[in-house]
C-alpha positions as CSV (number, residue, x, y, z in Angstrom):
1,M,19.8,5.8,18.9
2,E,16.6,4.4,20.7
3,L,13.6,6.4,21.5
4,R,11.4,5.7,23.7
5,S,8.7,6.9,26.1
6,L,8.5,7.1,29.7
7,G,4.5,7.2,29.2
8,H,4.9,3.1,28.1
9,P,6.5,0.8,30.9
10,F,9.8,-1.0,29.1
11,R,10.6,-4.2,30.6
12,G,13.6,-5.7,28.8
13,R,17.3,-7.3,30.1
14,S,20.5,-4.7,29.1
15,T,24.5,-5.6,29.0
16,E,26.8,-3.5,30.7
17,A,27.2,-0.1,28.5
18,R,27.4,2.9,28.7
19,V,24.0,5.2,27.8
20,L,23.6,9.1,27.6
21,S,20.1,9.9,28.3
22,L,18.2,12.7,27.1
23,Y,15.1,13.7,28.8
24,L,12.5,15.8,26.3
25,P,9.4,17.1,27.1
26,R,6.5,15.9,24.4
27,E,5.6,19.1,23.7
28,L,8.5,19.6,22.1
29,L,8.4,17.7,19.3
30,F,4.3,18.1,19.0
31,D,4.1,20.9,16.8
32,V,5.8,19.1,13.2
33,P,4.0,16.7,10.9
34,A,7.4,14.5,11.5
35,S,6.6,13.8,15.1
36,S,4.2,12.1,13.9
37,E,6.6,9.5,12.5
38,I,7.7,9.0,16.5
39,K,7.0,5.7,18.4
40,N,7.6,4.4,21.3
41,N,11.1,2.3,21.7
42,I,11.9,2.7,18.0
43,A,15.4,2.4,16.7
44,L,17.2,5.2,14.6
45,S,20.2,4.4,12.1
46,G,22.0,5.5,9.3
47,T,24.0,8.8,8.9
48,Y,22.1,11.2,10.4
49,T,21.9,9.9,13.7
50,K,25.8,9.2,13.6
51,L,25.5,13.0,13.3
52,L,23.2,13.3,15.7
53,I,25.3,10.8,18.3
54,E,28.3,12.6,17.6
55,Y,26.4,16.0,18.7
56,L,25.0,14.5,21.4
57,D,28.0,13.6,22.5
58,G,29.9,17.1,22.1
59,V,27.1,18.8,23.7
60,E,27.8,16.7,27.3
61,A,31.9,17.3,26.7
62,N,31.5,20.8,26.7
63,L,28.6,21.2,29.0
64,S,30.3,22.9,31.4
65,R,31.5,26.0,28.7
66,L,28.1,26.7,27.6
67,A,26.1,29.4,29.2
68,A,22.6,29.7,30.0
69,V,22.7,31.7,27.0
70,D,23.2,28.7,24.8
71,L,20.8,26.4,26.0
72,P,17.9,27.4,24.2
73,H,19.9,27.0,20.7
74,V,21.3,23.6,22.1
75,V,17.6,22.4,22.6
76,Q,16.5,23.5,19.1
77,T,18.9,22.4,17.1
78,T,18.8,18.9,19.5
79,R,15.1,18.9,18.1
80,D,15.7,19.8,14.8
81,M,18.0,16.8,14.3
82,I,16.1,14.0,16.2
83,L,12.8,15.4,13.7
84,T,15.8,14.7,10.5
85,C,16.9,11.6,11.7
86,V,12.9,10.6,12.4
87,S,12.0,11.4,9.0
88,A,15.1,9.9,7.3
89,S,14.3,6.4,9.0
90,A,10.6,6.9,8.0
91,S,11.4,7.5,4.7
92,N,14.0,4.6,4.2
93,I,11.6,1.9,5.9
94,A,8.4,3.5,3.8
95,V,10.3,2.9,0.2
96,P,11.0,-0.9,0.9
97,E,7.5,-1.8,2.2
98,Q,5.9,0.5,-1.3
99,H,7.9,-1.7,-3.5
100,S,6.9,-4.9,-1.9
101,T,3.0,-4.0,-1.5
102,L,3.2,-3.2,-5.8
103,A,4.9,-6.5,-6.5
104,L,2.3,-7.8,-4.3
105,M,-0.5,-6.2,-6.1
106,E,1.2,-7.3,-9.7
107,R,1.2,-10.7,-8.9
108,V,-2.3,-11.5,-7.4
109,R,-3.6,-9.1,-10.5
110,R,-1.7,-11.7,-13.0
111,F,-3.0,-14.6,-10.9
112,V,-6.6,-13.4,-11.0
113,Q,-6.1,-12.6,-14.8
114,R,-5.0,-15.7,-15.5
115,N,-7.4,-17.5,-13.7
116,L,-10.3,-15.3,-14.3
117,M,-13.0,-17.8,-15.8
118,S,-12.2,-20.1,-12.9
119,P,-14.9,-20.6,-10.8
120,D,-13.0,-21.5,-7.6
121,L,-11.0,-18.1,-7.5
122,T,-11.3,-16.9,-4.1
123,T,-9.3,-15.4,-1.3
124,D,-7.9,-18.6,0.1
125,R,-7.2,-20.0,-3.5
126,I,-5.1,-16.8,-3.9
127,C,-3.6,-16.8,-0.2
128,R,-2.3,-20.4,-0.8
129,E,-1.4,-19.8,-4.5
130,L,0.9,-16.7,-3.9
131,G,1.6,-18.2,0.0
132,V,0.6,-15.0,1.3
133,S,-2.0,-14.1,4.7
134,R,-5.3,-13.4,4.5
135,T,-4.6,-10.2,6.6
136,R,-1.9,-8.9,4.4
137,L,-4.2,-9.8,0.8
138,Y,-6.9,-7.5,2.7
139,Q,-4.4,-4.4,3.5
140,V,-3.1,-4.2,-0.7
141,F,-6.7,-4.3,-1.7
142,E,-8.1,-2.2,0.7
143,P,-7.9,1.0,-1.8
144,D,-9.9,-1.1,-4.6
145,G,-12.6,-2.1,-1.8
146,G,-11.1,-5.5,-1.1
147,V,-10.0,-8.3,-3.0
148,H,-13.4,-9.6,-3.9
149,H,-14.8,-6.5,-5.1
150,Y,-11.6,-6.6,-7.3
151,I,-12.2,-10.0,-9.1
152,Q,-15.5,-9.0,-9.5
153,R,-14.8,-5.9,-11.5
154,R,-12.4,-7.7,-13.4
155,R,-15.1,-10.8,-14.6
156,L,-17.5,-7.7,-15.3
157,L,-15.5,-6.3,-17.4
158,S,-14.0,-8.9,-19.3
159,A,-18.0,-9.8,-19.7
160,H,-18.6,-6.3,-20.9
161,A,-15.6,-6.6,-24.0
162,A,-17.6,-10.0,-24.5
163,L,-21.2,-8.3,-24.6
164,S,-19.8,-5.6,-26.5
165,D,-17.9,-7.2,-29.6
166,V,-19.9,-7.6,-32.3
167,S,-18.7,-11.0,-33.3
168,N,-19.6,-12.6,-30.7
169,R,-23.6,-13.8,-30.9
170,Q,-23.3,-16.2,-27.3
171,Q,-26.1,-15.6,-24.9
172,I,-25.8,-13.2,-22.1
173,V,-26.0,-15.7,-19.6
174,D,-23.6,-17.8,-21.2
175,I,-21.1,-14.8,-20.7
176,A,-22.0,-14.6,-17.6
177,F,-20.9,-17.6,-16.2
178,A,-17.8,-17.9,-18.9
179,V,-16.8,-15.2,-17.0
180,G,-17.1,-16.8,-13.4
181,F,-20.3,-15.8,-12.1
182,S,-22.8,-18.9,-10.9
183,S,-25.7,-16.9,-11.3
184,A,-27.1,-14.9,-14.0
185,A,-29.4,-12.8,-11.7
186,H,-26.3,-11.9,-9.9
187,F,-24.6,-11.1,-12.5
188,S,-27.1,-8.5,-13.8
189,R,-27.3,-6.9,-10.8
190,A,-24.0,-6.3,-10.5
191,F,-23.0,-5.8,-14.1
192,S,-25.8,-2.7,-14.1
193,K,-24.6,-1.6,-10.8
194,E,-21.1,-1.3,-12.5
195,F,-22.0,0.3,-15.3
196,G,-24.7,2.3,-15.4
197,Y,-27.0,0.0,-17.6
198,S,-28.0,-3.4,-17.7
199,P,-26.2,-6.2,-19.7
200,R,-28.9,-6.3,-22.5
201,E,-28.2,-2.8,-23.4
202,A,-24.3,-3.1,-22.9
203,R,-24.7,-5.3,-26.7
204,N,-25.3,-1.3,-28.2
205,V,-22.8,-0.2,-26.2
206,A,-19.0,0.2,-28.6
207,V,-16.3,-1.0,-25.9
208,P,-13.5,1.2,-26.1
209,L,-9.9,-0.4,-27.7
210,Y,-8.0,-0.3,-24.6
211,L,-11.3,-2.4,-22.6
212,G,-10.9,-4.7,-25.0
213,H,-7.2,-5.1,-24.7
214,A,-7.6,-5.0,-21.0
215,V,-9.7,-8.0,-20.6
216,A,-7.0,-10.1,-22.5
217,P,-5.1,-12.5,-20.2
218,M,-1.6,-10.7,-19.5
219,S,1.4,-11.9,-20.9
220,E,4.1,-12.8,-18.3
221,V,6.5,-9.8,-19.8
222,E,3.7,-6.9,-19.9
223,S,5.3,-4.8,-17.0
224,A,3.2,-2.9,-14.3
225,P,3.3,0.8,-16.3
226,S,1.1,-0.3,-19.0
227,F,-1.8,-1.6,-16.1
228,N,-1.3,1.7,-14.3
229,K,-1.6,3.6,-17.8
230,W,-5.1,1.4,-18.6
231,L,-6.3,2.3,-15.3
232,K,-5.4,5.9,-15.7
233,T,-7.8,5.6,-18.7
234,L,-10.9,4.5,-17.2
235,G,-10.6,7.2,-14.6
236,H,-9.4,5.5,-11.7
237,S,-5.7,6.2,-11.4
238,R,-3.7,5.1,-8.3
């Protein structure tokens, strides 16, 4: 079962085959949300598609027996079945893609956490080490403001935890360099923008328990739900 739009030219080759073609006006499908999933030149599959094929074969075989009053019902049924097939196919495609995206996000987050203190933690290095394209990486982290923003936020959270630790007497500039910032001025500006107060003022801010745990390197056995729980605690639930 293939869906094609007459608004697009079609070029290709086909072998000898028996084909049943059904032409539908666009207006018949555009009044429901599921129609947004209909793309040009897509193939449908699955149980619902098999039922639709059997139904259309039955309609073709019984056309001579149908009266004029039957046609509106045939059209409505055909329309509903097509939309059902499109929705089912879109769901089947979306689930694996969603799982793939979540798996990649977790791999990148673990890599970033393990290499947070490394001065060469760059987008290029992440792509090279994890075997992912820059385009794909940007797509995955677009909701977080981009890969660079995500890395910087992780570094700022780590710095905040160090500054709030009463037992840590490092100088602010040393903490900034330790978490991967190359400039004290840049660190101070980014920190103030992120938290609303300066690194010096953070010395007097008690770090919440969850923040202290969050900046510690994640173990290989830590699962994604704990990270999501931490995000929700910060008020950044996904």
